[in-house]
GULUM-497184 format. One record per residue (C-alpha): x, y, z. Coordinates in steps of 0.1 Angstrom, whole numbers. Layout:
<atoms>
+-------+-------+-------+
!  east ! north !    up !
+-------+-------+-------+
!     X !     Y !     Z !
...
+-------+-------+-------+
</atoms>
This chain:
<atoms>
+-------+-------+-------+
!  east ! north !    up !
+-------+-------+-------+
!  3362 !  -123 !  -124 !
!  3346 !  -106 !   -94 !
!  3328 !   -74 !   -90 !
!  3341 !   -55 !   -59 !
!  3333 !   -23 !   -41 !
!  3361 !    -7 !   -20 !
!  3354 !    21 !     4 !
!  3381 !    47 !    10 !
!  3398 !    38 !   -22 !
!  3410 !    72 !   -33 !
!  3442 !    68 !   -12 !
!  3464 !    44 !     8 !
!  3456 !     7 !    11 !
!  3422 !    11 !    -6 !
!  3437 !    26 !   -37 !
!  3465 !     0 !   -38 !
!  3440 !   -28 !   -35 !
!  3419 !   -14 !   -62 !
!  3448 !   -11 !   -86 !
!  3459 !   -47 !   -79 !
!  3423 !   -60 !   -84 !
!  3420 !   -42 !  -117 !
!  3453 !   -55 !  -129 !
!  3440 !   -90 !  -121 !
!  3410 !   -84 !  -143 !
!  3383 !   -77 !  -117 !
!  3356 !   -51 !  -120 !
!  3361 !   -25 !   -92 !
!  3339 !     3 !   -80 !
!  3358 !    29 !   -62 !
!  3346 !    53 !   -34 !
!  3358 !    88 !   -26 !
!  3348 !   113 !     1 !
!  3340 !   142 !   -23 !
!  3339 !   152 !   -59 !
!  3375 !   165 !   -59 !
!  3388 !   132 !   -46 !
!  3366 !   114 !   -72 !
!  3382 !   134 !  -100 !
!  3417 !   126 !   -87 !
!  3411 !    89 !   -84 !
!  3394 !    86 !  -118 !
!  3426 !   101 !  -133 !
!  3450 !    80 !  -112 !
!  3433 !    46 !  -113 !
!  3426 !    35 !  -148 !
!  3401 !     8 !  -156 !
!  3377 !    12 !  -126 !
!  3340 !     7 !  -134 !
!  3329 !    38 !  -116 !
!  3334 !    60 !   -85 !
!  3308 !    65 !   -58 !
!  3309 !    97 !   -36 !
!  3300 !   100 !     1 !
!  3315 !   115 !    32 !
!  3313 !    85 !    56 !
!  3312 !   108 !    86 !
!  3277 !   120 !    75 !
!  3250 !    94 !    81 !
!  3227 !   105 !    53 !
!  3255 !   104 !    28 !
!  3263 !    69 !    39 !
!  3226 !    58 !    34 !
!  3227 !    74 !     0 !
!  3259 !    56 !    -9 !
!  3241 !    23 !    -1 !
!  3213 !    33 !   -25 !
!  3237 !    42 !   -53 !
!  3256 !    10 !   -48 !
!  3225 !   -11 !   -51 !
!  3215 !     7 !   -83 !
!  3248 !    -6 !   -98 !
!  3238 !   -42 !   -92 !
!  3250 !   -69 !   -68 !
!  3286 !   -71 !   -58 !
!  3306 !  -103 !   -53 !
!  3327 !   -86 !   -26 !
!  3328 !   -55 !    -6 !
!  3360 !   -43 !    12 !
!  3352 !   -19 !    40 !
!  3386 !    -2 !    39 !
!  3378 !    35 !    48 !
!  3390 !    47 !    82 !
!  3403 !    77 !   101 !
!  3429 !    78 !   128 !
!  3435 !   114 !   141 !
!  3400 !   128 !   145 !
!  3374 !   135 !   172 !
!  3356 !   105 !   187 !
!  3323 !   111 !   169 !
!  3340 !   111 !   135 !
!  3361 !    80 !   144 !
!  3330 !    62 !   154 !
!  3310 !    73 !   123 !
!  3336 !    65 !    98 !
!  3352 !    34 !   113 !
!  3322 !    17 !   128 !
!  3288 !    32 !   119 !
!  3294 !    36 !    82 !
!  3304 !     0 !    76 !
!  3275 !   -11 !    97 !
!  3250 !     9 !    77 !
!  3265 !    -2 !    44 !
!  3265 !   -38 !    55 !
!  3228 !   -35 !    65 !
!  3216 !   -16 !    34 !
!  3237 !   -29 !     5 !
!  3225 !   -62 !   -10 !
!  3246 !   -89 !     6 !
!  3276 !   -99 !   -14 !
!  3293 !  -133 !   -12 !
!  3322 !  -118 !     7 !
!  3327 !   -90 !    32 !
!  3361 !   -78 !    43 !
!  3365 !   -53 !    72 !
!  3398 !   -35 !    79 !
!  3408 !   -41 !   115 !
!  3442 !   -34 !   131 !
!  3465 !   -49 !   157 !
!  3456 !   -19 !   177 !
!  3422 !   -34 !   184 !
!  3439 !   -54 !   212 !
!  3442 !   -22 !   231 !
!  3406 !   -12 !   225 !
!  3378 !   -12 !   251 !
!  3342 !   -24 !   246 !
!  3316 !     4 !   248 !
!  3286 !    -2 !   271 !
!  3263 !    28 !   264 !
!  3255 !    55 !   240 !
!  3275 !    81 !   258 !
!  3307 !    61 !   253 !
!  3307 !    69 !   216 !
!  3319 !   104 !   225 !
!  3350 !    89 !   242 !
!  3362 !    63 !   218 !
!  3396 !    63 !   201 !
!  3410 !    45 !   171 !
!  3419 !    13 !   190 !
!  3384 !    12 !   204 !
!  3369 !    16 !   169 !
!  3390 !   -13 !   155 !
!  3378 !   -35 !   184 !
!  3342 !   -26 !   175 !
!  3346 !   -32 !   138 !
!  3362 !   -66 !   144 !
!  3333 !   -75 !   168 !
!  3308 !   -63 !   142 !
!  3324 !   -86 !   116 !
!  3320 !  -115 !   139 !
!  3283 !  -107 !   145 !
!  3276 !  -103 !   108 !
!  3294 !  -137 !   102 !
!  3271 !  -153 !   127 !
!  3238 !  -137 !   114 !
!  3246 !  -141 !    77 !
!  3261 !  -176 !    72 !
!  3258 !  -174 !    34 !
!  3283 !  -146 !    33 !
!  3320 !  -149 !    41 !
!  3327 !  -121 !    66 !
!  3362 !  -116 !    79 !
!  3385 !   -89 !    93 !
!  3420 !   -80 !    83 !
!  3450 !   -65 !   102 !
!  3471 !   -50 !    73 !
!  3500 !   -42 !    97 !
!  3515 !    -9 !   104 !
!  3522 !     1 !    68 !
!  3537 !    34 !    54 !
!  3505 !    50 !    41 !
!  3494 !    86 !    48 !
!  3477 !    72 !    79 !
!  3505 !    49 !    90 !
!  3533 !    74 !    84 !
!  3563 !    72 !    62 !
!  3584 !    54 !    89 !
!  3559 !    26 !    95 !
!  3579 !    -7 !    96 !
!  3556 !   -32 !    78 !
!  3555 !   -41 !    42 !
!  3530 !   -21 !    21 !
!  3523 !   -48 !    -4 !
!  3516 !   -74 !    23 !
!  3492 !   -48 !    37 !
!  3469 !   -53 !     7 !
!  3474 !   -90 !    -1 !
!  3451 !  -104 !    25 !
!  3420 !   -83 !    17 !
!  3425 !   -90 !   -20 !
!  3429 !  -127 !   -13 !
!  3398 !  -128 !     9 !
!  3378 !  -108 !   -16 !
!  3386 !  -130 !   -46 !
!  3405 !  -162 !   -39 !
!  3390 !  -196 !   -47 !
!  3413 !  -213 !   -22 !
!  3395 !  -232 !     6 !
!  3415 !  -213 !    32 !
!  3400 !  -180 !    20 !
!  3364 !  -192 !    18 !
!  3358 !  -190 !    56 !
!  3339 !  -167 !    79 !
!  3342 !  -149 !   112 !
!  3380 !  -148 !   114 !
!  3406 !  -122 !   120 !
!  3435 !  -123 !    96 !
!  3470 !  -109 !    94 !
!  3491 !  -118 !    63 !
!  3467 !  -146 !    53 !
!  3469 !  -163 !    86 !
!  3439 !  -165 !   110 !
!  3448 !  -152 !   145 !
!  3429 !  -151 !   178 !
!  3413 !  -116 !   182 !
!  3406 !   -97 !   214 !
!  3384 !  -119 !   236 !
!  3356 !   -94 !   235 !
!  3352 !  -101 !   198 !
!  3340 !  -136 !   206 !
!  3314 !  -124 !   232 !
!  3280 !  -128 !   217 !
!  3264 !  -106 !   243 !
!  3288 !   -78 !   233 !
!  3282 !   -85 !   196 !
!  3245 !   -81 !   201 !
!  3249 !   -50 !   222 !
!  3270 !   -34 !   196 !
!  3246 !   -42 !   168 !
!  3217 !   -27 !   189 !
!  3237 !     4 !   196 !
!  3245 !     9 !   159 !
!  3208 !     4 !   150 !
!  3198 !    29 !   176 !
!  3223 !    56 !   164 !
!  3217 !    50 !   127 !
!  3180 !    41 !   126 !
!  3190 !    12 !   103 !
!  3183 !   -24 !   112 !
!  3208 !   -51 !   104 !
!  3184 !   -80 !   106 !
!  3151 !   -81 !    86 !
+-------+-------+-------+
</atoms>
C-alpha cells in the first residue's frame, strides 16, 4: 500500500485517479483549491485520508501547502495533476509550472513523482527570460513542466520522476467531445505512482498509455533545464537544490 498526494484532485483526472487508488487500497491525500471544493470532494470521494487546501495560483498558499503536506508525514508518491487551460499567462505559469516546482522543492522527496504533461507540449516554445512568463500559453506550460520533470530526474536520482500525457480526454478541461478514453487517461499516472513492475520503476521519461515516447527536443537540453530551474527559483524565492 502506498501513500499518495494528488494535486487538483477535486475534479477531472485527479479525482478519478484518487478514486481508483483508494479502491486499490492506497492511502490518498486530496487537494482542493478552496474550502467549498474541499467540502464537495470530501463528500464525493469516500475513504481519502484528508484534503489539503490551496489556490495554486497564489505563491504563498503553495508554500503553505508544502508545509501542511510535510506535517502529514512522508509520501510514497506525489501526482502533480493540477492544471489550468483557459486563463491568463501568469495564472497558467503559476499553476502549471511554478506550483509543482515549489511543491517539488519543499515537500520531502517521495520515491515517485508524476507530472501531468500533454501532447500539446510539442507545440510549446521554450522561454528565455523573465518577461516571457507574461506571454506563455498552455502548450508552453506543458513543455516547461515536462522539462522540469527531466531536470528533477537528473538532480534527484533516488526519486522516480516522470511525465504523463493522459491524452485529450472528456473532462471539464478537455470538453465533452474529446476523443480519447477517459479511463486510459488515469491509468498511466496510477501505474507510475504505485506499480512494482520494472517498466514503471524508471525516471526521466515521458509516457502516454504506459509507453515511453520521445518528448520535445528542448526537454532533453540540459542548458534549458538549468535555465528553467533558475527562473523558477528567481520567481518563487525557493531553491530546488540544497
